[in-house]
FITORFI-735859 format. One record per residue (C-alpha): x, y, z; residue number from 1. Coordinates in steps of 0.5 Angstrom, whole numbers, plus 500, padded with zeros to 3 digits. Layout:
// residues N
+------+-------+-----+-----+
| east | north |  up | num |
+------+-------+-----+-----+
|    X |     Y |   Z | NUM |
...
+------+-------+-----+-----+
END
This chain:
// residues 404
+------+-------+-----+-----+
| east | north |  up | num |
+------+-------+-----+-----+
|  396 |   492 | 060 |   1 |
|  401 |   497 | 058 |   2 |
|  400 |   504 | 060 |   3 |
|  399 |   506 | 053 |   4 |
|  393 |   501 | 053 |   5 |
|  386 |   502 | 055 |   6 |
|  379 |   499 | 056 |   7 |
|  374 |   501 | 060 |   8 |
|  371 |   496 | 065 |   9 |
|  364 |   495 | 060 |  10 |
|  367 |   491 | 055 |  11 |
|  368 |   498 | 050 |  12 |
|  375 |   499 | 048 |  13 |
|  377 |   506 | 050 |  14 |
|  381 |   511 | 047 |  15 |
|  389 |   511 | 048 |  16 |
|  391 |   513 | 055 |  17 |
|  397 |   516 | 053 |  18 |
|  398 |   522 | 058 |  19 |
|  396 |   529 | 055 |  20 |
|  398 |   535 | 059 |  21 |
|  402 |   534 | 065 |  22 |
|  399 |   533 | 072 |  23 |
|  397 |   539 | 076 |  24 |
|  398 |   539 | 083 |  25 |
|  392 |   538 | 087 |  26 |
|  391 |   541 | 095 |  27 |
|  395 |   537 | 100 |  28 |
|  392 |   535 | 106 |  29 |
|  396 |   531 | 112 |  30 |
|  393 |   525 | 116 |  31 |
|  396 |   523 | 122 |  32 |
|  394 |   516 | 125 |  33 |
|  395 |   514 | 132 |  34 |
|  393 |   506 | 132 |  35 |
|  391 |   505 | 140 |  36 |
|  385 |   504 | 143 |  37 |
|  382 |   502 | 150 |  38 |
|  379 |   495 | 147 |  39 |
|  378 |   493 | 140 |  40 |
|  371 |   493 | 137 |  41 |
|  368 |   487 | 134 |  42 |
|  366 |   490 | 128 |  43 |
|  373 |   495 | 127 |  44 |
|  377 |   493 | 121 |  45 |
|  381 |   499 | 122 |  46 |
|  389 |   499 | 124 |  47 |
|  388 |   499 | 131 |  48 |
|  391 |   496 | 137 |  49 |
|  389 |   495 | 144 |  50 |
|  393 |   500 | 149 |  51 |
|  396 |   494 | 154 |  52 |
|  400 |   498 | 159 |  53 |
|  399 |   505 | 156 |  54 |
|  401 |   508 | 150 |  55 |
|  409 |   510 | 148 |  56 |
|  406 |   517 | 147 |  57 |
|  413 |   521 | 147 |  58 |
|  416 |   516 | 143 |  59 |
|  411 |   516 | 138 |  60 |
|  410 |   523 | 137 |  61 |
|  418 |   524 | 136 |  62 |
|  417 |   518 | 131 |  63 |
|  411 |   522 | 127 |  64 |
|  415 |   529 | 127 |  65 |
|  421 |   525 | 124 |  66 |
|  417 |   521 | 119 |  67 |
|  415 |   528 | 117 |  68 |
|  422 |   531 | 116 |  69 |
|  424 |   525 | 112 |  70 |
|  418 |   526 | 107 |  71 |
|  419 |   534 | 107 |  72 |
|  423 |   533 | 100 |  73 |
|  416 |   530 | 097 |  74 |
|  412 |   536 | 099 |  75 |
|  417 |   542 | 100 |  76 |
|  413 |   549 | 099 |  77 |
|  406 |   546 | 099 |  78 |
|  401 |   549 | 104 |  79 |
|  397 |   544 | 108 |  80 |
|  390 |   545 | 107 |  81 |
|  387 |   541 | 112 |  82 |
|  389 |   536 | 118 |  83 |
|  386 |   530 | 121 |  84 |
|  388 |   526 | 127 |  85 |
|  385 |   519 | 126 |  86 |
|  385 |   512 | 129 |  87 |
|  385 |   508 | 133 |  88 |
|  383 |   513 | 139 |  89 |
|  387 |   519 | 138 |  90 |
|  384 |   522 | 144 |  91 |
|  388 |   517 | 149 |  92 |
|  394 |   522 | 148 |  93 |
|  394 |   528 | 152 |  94 |
|  393 |   535 | 150 |  95 |
|  400 |   536 | 151 |  96 |
|  402 |   531 | 146 |  97 |
|  397 |   533 | 141 |  98 |
|  400 |   541 | 142 |  99 |
|  407 |   538 | 141 | 100 |
|  405 |   534 | 135 | 101 |
|  401 |   540 | 132 | 102 |
|  407 |   545 | 134 | 103 |
|  412 |   540 | 130 | 104 |
|  408 |   540 | 124 | 105 |
|  407 |   548 | 124 | 106 |
|  415 |   549 | 124 | 107 |
|  416 |   544 | 118 | 108 |
|  410 |   545 | 114 | 109 |
|  406 |   551 | 112 | 110 |
|  399 |   550 | 114 | 111 |
|  394 |   555 | 111 | 112 |
|  391 |   560 | 115 | 113 |
|  384 |   557 | 118 | 114 |
|  385 |   550 | 116 | 115 |
|  381 |   545 | 118 | 116 |
|  384 |   541 | 124 | 117 |
|  380 |   535 | 126 | 118 |
|  381 |   530 | 131 | 119 |
|  377 |   523 | 133 | 120 |
|  375 |   522 | 140 | 121 |
|  371 |   517 | 143 | 122 |
|  366 |   518 | 149 | 123 |
|  368 |   517 | 156 | 124 |
|  368 |   522 | 162 | 125 |
|  376 |   522 | 162 | 126 |
|  377 |   524 | 155 | 127 |
|  371 |   529 | 155 | 128 |
|  375 |   533 | 160 | 129 |
|  380 |   534 | 155 | 130 |
|  376 |   537 | 150 | 131 |
|  378 |   544 | 152 | 132 |
|  385 |   543 | 152 | 133 |
|  385 |   540 | 145 | 134 |
|  381 |   546 | 143 | 135 |
|  387 |   550 | 146 | 136 |
|  392 |   546 | 143 | 137 |
|  389 |   548 | 136 | 138 |
|  384 |   542 | 134 | 139 |
|  378 |   546 | 131 | 140 |
|  374 |   540 | 129 | 141 |
|  372 |   534 | 133 | 142 |
|  369 |   528 | 131 | 143 |
|  366 |   523 | 136 | 144 |
|  365 |   516 | 135 | 145 |
|  358 |   515 | 138 | 146 |
|  355 |   510 | 134 | 147 |
|  349 |   509 | 138 | 148 |
|  345 |   513 | 144 | 149 |
|  342 |   506 | 146 | 150 |
|  345 |   502 | 151 | 151 |
|  343 |   495 | 149 | 152 |
|  346 |   497 | 142 | 153 |
|  352 |   500 | 145 | 154 |
|  353 |   493 | 149 | 155 |
|  352 |   489 | 143 | 156 |
|  357 |   493 | 139 | 157 |
|  363 |   492 | 144 | 158 |
|  363 |   500 | 146 | 159 |
|  367 |   502 | 152 | 160 |
|  362 |   507 | 153 | 161 |
|  355 |   507 | 155 | 162 |
|  349 |   512 | 153 | 163 |
|  350 |   517 | 159 | 164 |
|  357 |   518 | 157 | 165 |
|  355 |   519 | 150 | 166 |
|  351 |   524 | 152 | 167 |
|  356 |   527 | 156 | 168 |
|  361 |   527 | 151 | 169 |
|  357 |   531 | 146 | 170 |
|  355 |   536 | 151 | 171 |
|  362 |   537 | 152 | 172 |
|  364 |   537 | 145 | 173 |
|  359 |   542 | 143 | 174 |
|  361 |   547 | 149 | 175 |
|  368 |   547 | 147 | 176 |
|  368 |   546 | 139 | 177 |
|  364 |   550 | 134 | 178 |
|  365 |   544 | 129 | 179 |
|  363 |   537 | 131 | 180 |
|  361 |   531 | 127 | 181 |
|  358 |   525 | 130 | 182 |
|  359 |   518 | 128 | 183 |
|  353 |   514 | 128 | 184 |
|  351 |   507 | 125 | 185 |
|  345 |   503 | 123 | 186 |
|  343 |   496 | 122 | 187 |
|  345 |   494 | 128 | 188 |
|  344 |   487 | 132 | 189 |
|  337 |   487 | 134 | 190 |
|  335 |   494 | 131 | 191 |
|  329 |   496 | 129 | 192 |
|  327 |   503 | 125 | 193 |
|  324 |   506 | 131 | 194 |
|  331 |   505 | 134 | 195 |
|  335 |   507 | 128 | 196 |
|  331 |   514 | 128 | 197 |
|  331 |   515 | 135 | 198 |
|  339 |   515 | 135 | 199 |
|  339 |   520 | 129 | 200 |
|  334 |   525 | 133 | 201 |
|  338 |   525 | 139 | 202 |
|  344 |   527 | 135 | 203 |
|  340 |   532 | 131 | 204 |
|  338 |   535 | 138 | 205 |
|  345 |   537 | 139 | 206 |
|  345 |   541 | 133 | 207 |
|  352 |   539 | 131 | 208 |
|  355 |   541 | 124 | 209 |
|  356 |   534 | 121 | 210 |
|  353 |   527 | 122 | 211 |
|  356 |   521 | 119 | 212 |
|  351 |   515 | 118 | 213 |
|  354 |   508 | 117 | 214 |
|  350 |   502 | 115 | 215 |
|  354 |   496 | 120 | 216 |
|  357 |   491 | 115 | 217 |
|  361 |   485 | 117 | 218 |
|  368 |   486 | 115 | 219 |
|  374 |   481 | 114 | 220 |
|  379 |   480 | 120 | 221 |
|  374 |   482 | 125 | 222 |
|  371 |   478 | 131 | 223 |
|  364 |   480 | 128 | 224 |
|  366 |   477 | 121 | 225 |
|  368 |   470 | 125 | 226 |
|  362 |   470 | 129 | 227 |
|  357 |   474 | 126 | 228 |
|  351 |   477 | 130 | 229 |
|  344 |   477 | 127 | 230 |
|  343 |   483 | 123 | 231 |
|  337 |   487 | 120 | 232 |
|  336 |   484 | 113 | 233 |
|  338 |   488 | 107 | 234 |
|  331 |   491 | 106 | 235 |
|  330 |   493 | 113 | 236 |
|  337 |   497 | 112 | 237 |
|  335 |   500 | 106 | 238 |
|  328 |   503 | 109 | 239 |
|  333 |   505 | 115 | 240 |
|  337 |   509 | 110 | 241 |
|  332 |   512 | 107 | 242 |
|  328 |   514 | 113 | 243 |
|  335 |   517 | 116 | 244 |
|  336 |   521 | 110 | 245 |
|  329 |   524 | 110 | 246 |
|  330 |   526 | 117 | 247 |
|  336 |   529 | 116 | 248 |
|  334 |   533 | 110 | 249 |
|  328 |   535 | 114 | 250 |
|  333 |   538 | 120 | 251 |
|  337 |   542 | 114 | 252 |
|  343 |   537 | 113 | 253 |
|  345 |   536 | 106 | 254 |
|  347 |   529 | 104 | 255 |
|  353 |   531 | 100 | 256 |
|  357 |   524 | 100 | 257 |
|  355 |   517 | 101 | 258 |
|  355 |   517 | 109 | 259 |
|  356 |   524 | 110 | 260 |
|  351 |   530 | 112 | 261 |
|  353 |   537 | 114 | 262 |
|  349 |   543 | 115 | 263 |
|  350 |   548 | 110 | 264 |
|  357 |   550 | 108 | 265 |
|  360 |   546 | 114 | 266 |
|  362 |   540 | 110 | 267 |
|  368 |   536 | 112 | 268 |
|  374 |   539 | 108 | 269 |
|  379 |   534 | 109 | 270 |
|  375 |   528 | 106 | 271 |
|  372 |   533 | 101 | 272 |
|  380 |   533 | 099 | 273 |
|  380 |   526 | 098 | 274 |
|  374 |   525 | 094 | 275 |
|  376 |   530 | 089 | 276 |
|  382 |   526 | 088 | 277 |
|  387 |   531 | 092 | 278 |
|  393 |   529 | 095 | 279 |
|  395 |   527 | 102 | 280 |
|  401 |   525 | 106 | 281 |
|  400 |   520 | 111 | 282 |
|  404 |   519 | 117 | 283 |
|  404 |   514 | 123 | 284 |
|  403 |   506 | 123 | 285 |
|  399 |   504 | 117 | 286 |
|  398 |   511 | 114 | 287 |
|  396 |   511 | 107 | 288 |
|  398 |   517 | 103 | 289 |
|  397 |   520 | 095 | 290 |
|  402 |   525 | 092 | 291 |
|  402 |   528 | 085 | 292 |
|  408 |   530 | 081 | 293 |
|  408 |   533 | 074 | 294 |
|  409 |   526 | 071 | 295 |
|  406 |   521 | 076 | 296 |
|  402 |   519 | 082 | 297 |
|  405 |   515 | 088 | 298 |
|  401 |   512 | 093 | 299 |
|  405 |   510 | 100 | 300 |
|  404 |   506 | 106 | 301 |
|  407 |   506 | 113 | 302 |
|  408 |   499 | 117 | 303 |
|  401 |   497 | 120 | 304 |
|  404 |   495 | 127 | 305 |
|  406 |   500 | 132 | 306 |
|  413 |   497 | 133 | 307 |
|  414 |   496 | 126 | 308 |
|  413 |   503 | 124 | 309 |
|  417 |   505 | 130 | 310 |
|  423 |   501 | 127 | 311 |
|  422 |   503 | 120 | 312 |
|  423 |   511 | 123 | 313 |
|  429 |   509 | 126 | 314 |
|  432 |   506 | 120 | 315 |
|  430 |   512 | 116 | 316 |
|  425 |   508 | 111 | 317 |
|  418 |   509 | 113 | 318 |
|  414 |   508 | 107 | 319 |
|  413 |   503 | 101 | 320 |
|  411 |   507 | 095 | 321 |
|  408 |   505 | 088 | 322 |
|  406 |   509 | 082 | 323 |
|  399 |   509 | 080 | 324 |
|  399 |   506 | 073 | 325 |
|  396 |   511 | 068 | 326 |
|  391 |   505 | 066 | 327 |
|  388 |   506 | 073 | 328 |
|  388 |   513 | 074 | 329 |
|  381 |   514 | 071 | 330 |
|  378 |   509 | 076 | 331 |
|  381 |   512 | 082 | 332 |
|  379 |   518 | 080 | 333 |
|  371 |   516 | 079 | 334 |
|  372 |   511 | 086 | 335 |
|  373 |   518 | 090 | 336 |
|  369 |   523 | 086 | 337 |
|  362 |   518 | 085 | 338 |
|  362 |   518 | 093 | 339 |
|  359 |   525 | 092 | 340 |
|  352 |   526 | 091 | 341 |
|  353 |   532 | 087 | 342 |
|  358 |   528 | 083 | 343 |
|  364 |   532 | 080 | 344 |
|  366 |   538 | 075 | 345 |
|  368 |   534 | 068 | 346 |
|  373 |   540 | 068 | 347 |
|  377 |   537 | 074 | 348 |
|  378 |   530 | 071 | 349 |
|  384 |   532 | 066 | 350 |
|  388 |   536 | 071 | 351 |
|  387 |   530 | 076 | 352 |
|  389 |   524 | 071 | 353 |
|  392 |   527 | 065 | 354 |
|  387 |   523 | 061 | 355 |
|  382 |   526 | 056 | 356 |
|  375 |   526 | 059 | 357 |
|  374 |   521 | 053 | 358 |
|  377 |   516 | 056 | 359 |
|  371 |   515 | 061 | 360 |
|  366 |   517 | 055 | 361 |
|  364 |   510 | 054 | 362 |
|  363 |   508 | 061 | 363 |
|  359 |   514 | 063 | 364 |
|  354 |   512 | 057 | 365 |
|  353 |   505 | 059 | 366 |
|  352 |   508 | 066 | 367 |
|  347 |   513 | 064 | 368 |
|  343 |   507 | 060 | 369 |
|  343 |   503 | 066 | 370 |
|  340 |   509 | 070 | 371 |
|  346 |   510 | 075 | 372 |
|  349 |   517 | 072 | 373 |
|  346 |   523 | 070 | 374 |
|  350 |   529 | 067 | 375 |
|  350 |   536 | 065 | 376 |
|  355 |   542 | 063 | 377 |
|  356 |   543 | 071 | 378 |
|  357 |   536 | 073 | 379 |
|  357 |   528 | 072 | 380 |
|  353 |   525 | 078 | 381 |
|  350 |   519 | 081 | 382 |
|  343 |   518 | 080 | 383 |
|  339 |   516 | 087 | 384 |
|  340 |   509 | 084 | 385 |
|  347 |   510 | 083 | 386 |
|  348 |   512 | 090 | 387 |
|  344 |   506 | 092 | 388 |
|  348 |   501 | 088 | 389 |
|  355 |   505 | 088 | 390 |
|  359 |   498 | 087 | 391 |
|  356 |   497 | 081 | 392 |
|  357 |   504 | 078 | 393 |
|  364 |   504 | 080 | 394 |
|  365 |   497 | 076 | 395 |
|  364 |   500 | 070 | 396 |
|  370 |   504 | 070 | 397 |
|  375 |   499 | 072 | 398 |
|  380 |   497 | 067 | 399 |
|  379 |   491 | 063 | 400 |
|  384 |   487 | 066 | 401 |
|  381 |   488 | 073 | 402 |
|  373 |   488 | 070 | 403 |
|  374 |   481 | 067 | 404 |
+------+-------+-----+-----+
END
């Protein structure tokens, strides 16, 4: 399908997708991927690799800085509004390495005053002891991969920490950080509703600022996918989800994204930039990025394997890049924006895509007819039904060639 053609994925011919005004430059975030873990969890499909024999910390930080230097012409003069160090397990790196990395970034790119700087960490007594030093290095927000406080479920998930280490890590994080997220999962092997709620209540008791609650799913290329455990059925998981949402609402958390809950004014700014179709430069093994220019949107990806990434940096060719077709921009925008329970301001659509809002009108109408979307002058947002059946909602916005 050519860039001047468009069909929304509901069988209705849409208006031409010939771009109208130039694209406006959205906020820029920075994502850093550190790909090593102590052990690969059986449910994990992220780009992570077991750290056999340690991690090449010094070499990898130098490669990240070199990667950034090669990317500077594409983002020159733009301020970084948020920074996220993900993995893998970034907290395997020493505070000295994290300090060196952040100093190297600040020396090469302007970072907005008060920018949110998040690092992921996994529980464990050794890592918990680093939290004060990570805070001193410049990390402002810690995201802890707790998953569960139940020792039986932690063992079933293949986690390297136990319930005591989980509680100790949260307590240490709360001592040194004002902004802490806890990742939890439900729908775990052998888990009942009372156990799912017990995890949520334990997290709430720590008075953290942010919680993420994910339904465990079996992803391809994982050990769980190859040898599936017995999980609660779909109806049981739906009951857990509704109960978790009610419990968190009662504790003052706002359910602002599919799996994200925050205390007022403490939503994750980095992830909000993703969901508002903002830009992000991705550095590190397997990192993805999206960059907007006046006439095009480019997506980038770095080599997944750490040794391939280091070789690509040494060769001066860190990223593969492809342009987002005009016909795909509407779907990409909606795929992100409709994860937000509050939806999006319709005025954001054209500056982000260079397409008229009319390009999605027939799909919006069909979604309204099915009870999946609602709108007013301020927002186009998923209904509760649309939140529950998000994939069905998003399919309405696929270009025709993809929808067939």
